[in-house]
MDAnalysis code that builds the backbone (N, CA, C; Angstrom):
import MDAnalysis as mda
import numpy as np

u = mda.Universe.empty(228, n_residues=76, atom_resindex=np.repeat(np.arange(76), 3), trajectory=True)
u.add_TopologyAttr("name", ["N", "CA", "C"] * 76)
u.add_TopologyAttr("resid", np.arange(1, 77))
u.add_TopologyAttr("resname", ["UNK", "UNK", "UNK", "UNK", "UNK", "UNK", "UNK", "UNK", "UNK", "UNK", "UNK", "UNK", "UNK", "UNK", "UNK", "UNK", "UNK", "UNK", "UNK", "UNK", "UNK", "UNK", "UNK", "UNK", "UNK", "UNK", "UNK", "UNK", "UNK", "UNK", "UNK", "UNK", "UNK", "UNK", "UNK", "UNK", "UNK", "UNK", "UNK", "UNK", "UNK", "UNK", "UNK", "UNK", "UNK", "UNK", "UNK", "UNK", "UNK", "UNK", "UNK", "UNK", "UNK", "UNK", "UNK", "UNK", "UNK", "UNK", "UNK", "UNK", "UNK", "UNK", "UNK", "UNK", "UNK", "UNK", "UNK", "UNK", "UNK", "UNK", "UNK", "UNK", "UNK", "UNK", "UNK", "UNK"])
u.atoms.positions = np.array([
    [27.112, 52.160, -90.482],
    [27.289, 50.820, -90.958],
    [28.243, 50.799, -92.158],
    [28.046, 51.723, -93.109],
    [28.934, 51.759, -94.270],
    [30.360, 52.087, -93.863],
    [30.525, 52.987, -92.906],
    [31.876, 53.326, -92.460],
    [32.605, 52.080, -91.963],
    [31.919, 51.264, -91.179],
    [32.535, 50.057, -90.634],
    [32.819, 49.039, -91.734],
    [31.884, 48.849, -92.640],
    [32.091, 47.922, -93.753],
    [33.293, 48.347, -94.596],
    [33.387, 49.633, -94.896],
    [34.512, 50.143, -95.687],
    [35.830, 50.006, -94.925],
    [35.791, 50.203, -93.615],
    [37.003, 50.056, -92.801],
    [37.501, 48.611, -92.848],
    [36.583, 47.675, -92.698],
    [36.948, 46.259, -92.742],
    [37.491, 45.895, -94.123],
    [36.807, 46.335, -95.165],
    [37.241, 46.029, -96.534],
    [38.614, 46.624, -96.833],
    [38.913, 47.786, -96.260],
    [40.184, 48.454, -96.553],
    [41.394, 47.671, -96.045],
    [41.163, 46.723, -95.140],
    [42.253, 45.892, -94.639],
    [42.667, 44.835, -95.656],
    [41.807, 44.587, -96.660],
    [42.073, 43.540, -97.646],
    [42.152, 44.042, -99.077],
    [41.638, 45.240, -99.312],
    [41.530, 45.706, -100.693],
    [41.647, 47.222, -100.760],
    [42.025, 47.698, -101.928],
    [42.072, 49.145, -102.157],
    [40.800, 49.645, -102.807],
    [39.859, 48.721, -103.093],
    [38.642, 49.047, -103.817],
    [37.476, 48.265, -103.239],
    [36.307, 48.909, -103.178],
    [35.086, 48.234, -102.745],
    [34.030, 48.516, -103.798],
    [33.108, 47.585, -103.975],
    [32.083, 47.776, -104.988],
    [30.732, 47.257, -104.538],
    [29.693, 47.699, -105.253],
    [28.335, 47.269, -104.979],
    [27.496, 47.474, -106.229],
    [26.375, 46.774, -106.292],
    [25.432, 46.956, -107.382],
    [24.209, 47.693, -106.876],
    [23.648, 48.549, -107.730],
    [22.448, 49.295, -107.358],
    [21.461, 49.245, -108.518],
    [20.184, 49.160, -108.164],
    [19.123, 49.124, -109.166],
    [19.027, 50.441, -109.932],
    [18.354, 50.376, -111.073],
    [18.337, 51.523, -111.979],
    [17.019, 52.283, -112.044],
    [15.955, 51.735, -111.515],
    [14.705, 52.490, -111.621],
    [14.509, 53.410, -110.421],
    [13.469, 54.233, -110.513],
    [13.250, 55.345, -109.575],
    [13.293, 54.945, -108.096],
    [12.801, 53.772, -107.769],
    [12.796, 53.350, -106.360],
    [14.197, 53.312, -105.755],
    [15.217, 53.207, -106.586],
    [16.599, 53.177, -106.111],
    [17.261, 54.552, -106.109],
    [16.513, 55.585, -106.455],
    [17.074, 56.930, -106.556],
    [17.791, 57.398, -105.301],
    [17.176, 57.199, -104.138],
    [17.811, 57.643, -102.889],
    [19.116, 56.889, -102.635],
    [19.122, 55.600, -102.905],
    [20.351, 54.811, -102.725],
    [21.421, 55.280, -103.706],
    [21.055, 55.523, -104.962],
    [22.006, 55.999, -105.961],
    [22.668, 57.293, -105.501],
    [21.866, 58.227, -104.999],
    [22.408, 59.512, -104.538],
    [23.288, 59.337, -103.308],
    [22.881, 58.456, -102.370],
    [23.676, 58.221, -101.170],
    [25.039, 57.638, -101.529],
    [25.060, 56.653, -102.425],
    [26.330, 56.044, -102.815],
    [27.242, 57.071, -103.480],
    [26.674, 57.921, -104.319],
    [27.469, 58.960, -104.960],
    [28.066, 59.902, -103.921],
    [27.284, 60.300, -102.947],
    [27.784, 61.192, -101.889],
    [28.876, 60.526, -101.057],
    [28.850, 59.199, -100.976],
    [29.869, 58.466, -100.218],
    [31.110, 58.184, -101.043],
    [31.102, 58.622, -102.300],
    [32.298, 58.468, -103.123],
    [32.294, 57.276, -104.058],
    [31.152, 56.646, -104.247],
    [31.036, 55.520, -105.176],
    [30.752, 56.062, -106.572],
    [31.422, 55.475, -107.571],
    [31.264, 55.897, -108.966],
    [31.031, 54.683, -109.849],
    [30.348, 54.888, -110.969],
    [30.112, 53.795, -111.908],
    [31.440, 53.170, -112.313],
    [31.446, 51.853, -112.425],
    [32.698, 51.147, -112.734],
    [33.050, 51.153, -114.217],
    [32.178, 51.684, -115.051],
    [32.464, 51.794, -116.474],
    [32.194, 50.533, -117.273],
    [31.597, 49.530, -116.650],
    [31.332, 48.262, -117.320],
    [29.903, 48.144, -117.844],
    [29.100, 49.202, -117.697],
    [27.721, 49.162, -118.193],
    [26.776, 48.485, -117.218],
    [25.591, 48.133, -117.738],
    [24.565, 47.540, -116.883],
    [24.572, 46.024, -117.023],
    [24.055, 45.375, -115.993],
    [23.937, 43.920, -115.995],
    [22.512, 43.537, -115.621],
    [22.094, 42.394, -116.130],
    [20.810, 41.816, -115.739],
    [21.086, 40.393, -115.280],
    [20.703, 40.092, -114.050],
    [21.020, 38.785, -113.438],
    [22.518, 38.501, -113.520],
    [23.313, 39.530, -113.291],
    [24.780, 39.460, -113.294],
    [25.381, 39.065, -114.643],
    [24.635, 39.306, -115.719],
    [25.130, 39.090, -117.076],
    [25.063, 40.423, -117.804],
    [26.159, 40.773, -118.487],
    [26.225, 42.048, -119.203],
    [25.040, 42.208, -120.149],
    [24.368, 43.370, -120.077],
    [23.300, 43.702, -121.014],
    [23.954, 44.330, -122.242],
    [23.786, 43.688, -123.379],
    [24.449, 44.124, -124.609],
    [23.549, 45.057, -125.413],
    [24.131, 45.938, -126.240],
    [23.343, 46.847, -127.059],
    [22.289, 46.092, -127.888],
    [21.063, 46.607, -127.893],
    [19.971, 46.017, -128.649],
    [19.246, 44.891, -127.933],
    [19.812, 44.415, -126.835],
    [19.204, 43.325, -126.074],
    [18.074, 43.861, -125.207],
    [17.009, 43.104, -125.078],
    [15.895, 43.492, -124.213],
    [16.093, 42.858, -122.840],
    [15.919, 43.675, -121.813],
    [15.988, 43.194, -120.434],
    [14.799, 43.742, -119.670],
    [14.436, 43.066, -118.610],
    [13.344, 43.501, -117.750],
    [13.874, 44.583, -116.799],
    [13.118, 45.656, -116.639],
    [13.491, 46.679, -115.662],
    [12.880, 46.246, -114.335],
    [13.692, 45.548, -113.550],
    [13.272, 45.072, -112.243],
    [14.481, 45.096, -111.301],
    [14.373, 44.435, -110.175],
    [15.439, 44.471, -109.171],
    [16.726, 43.789, -109.609],
    [16.697, 43.049, -110.710],
    [17.895, 42.361, -111.205],
    [18.661, 43.170, -112.238],
    [18.161, 44.338, -112.618],
    [18.856, 45.227, -113.551],
    [19.690, 46.193, -112.714],
    [21.018, 46.063, -112.815],
    [21.931, 46.800, -111.931],
    [23.035, 47.500, -112.701],
    [23.587, 48.488, -112.044],
    [24.865, 49.057, -112.458],
    [25.784, 48.941, -111.241],
    [27.020, 48.608, -111.498],
    [27.963, 48.446, -110.392],
    [28.755, 49.729, -110.170],
    [28.983, 50.009, -108.909],
    [29.718, 51.192, -108.472],
    [30.928, 50.731, -107.676],
    [31.983, 51.519, -107.731],
    [33.171, 51.210, -106.936],
    [33.638, 52.462, -106.205],
    [34.445, 52.227, -105.194],
    [35.010, 53.316, -104.400],
    [36.430, 52.942, -103.999],
    [37.351, 53.884, -104.181],
    [38.717, 53.685, -103.711],
    [38.725, 53.825, -102.195],
    [39.455, 52.948, -101.529],
    [39.533, 52.942, -100.062],
    [40.892, 53.423, -99.606],
    [40.924, 54.060, -98.452],
    [42.192, 54.400, -97.799],
    [42.623, 53.163, -97.041],
    [43.676, 52.550, -97.498],
    [44.146, 51.322, -96.849],
    [44.935, 51.646, -95.601],
    [44.705, 50.826, -94.596],
    [45.410, 50.970, -93.314],
    [46.294, 49.745, -93.111],
    [46.940, 49.281, -94.160],
    [47.760, 48.064, -94.060],
    [49.066, 48.336, -93.359],
])
């Protein structure tokens, strides 16, 4: 499924991204994305799609994410 999604995305973009949760339940997904070539985008963590700033308190739940990106081989 990911291969097909990445193939489709590569027709429009050189980069694909996704958000992944940060607590233990997401561990397997985090490792899978890393093995597929996804890396942290360097923008830090977000909560409800809003940047979590230093010193700010956020809930550790499904809305606490870090975004990952992957360079695609374009077939344009």
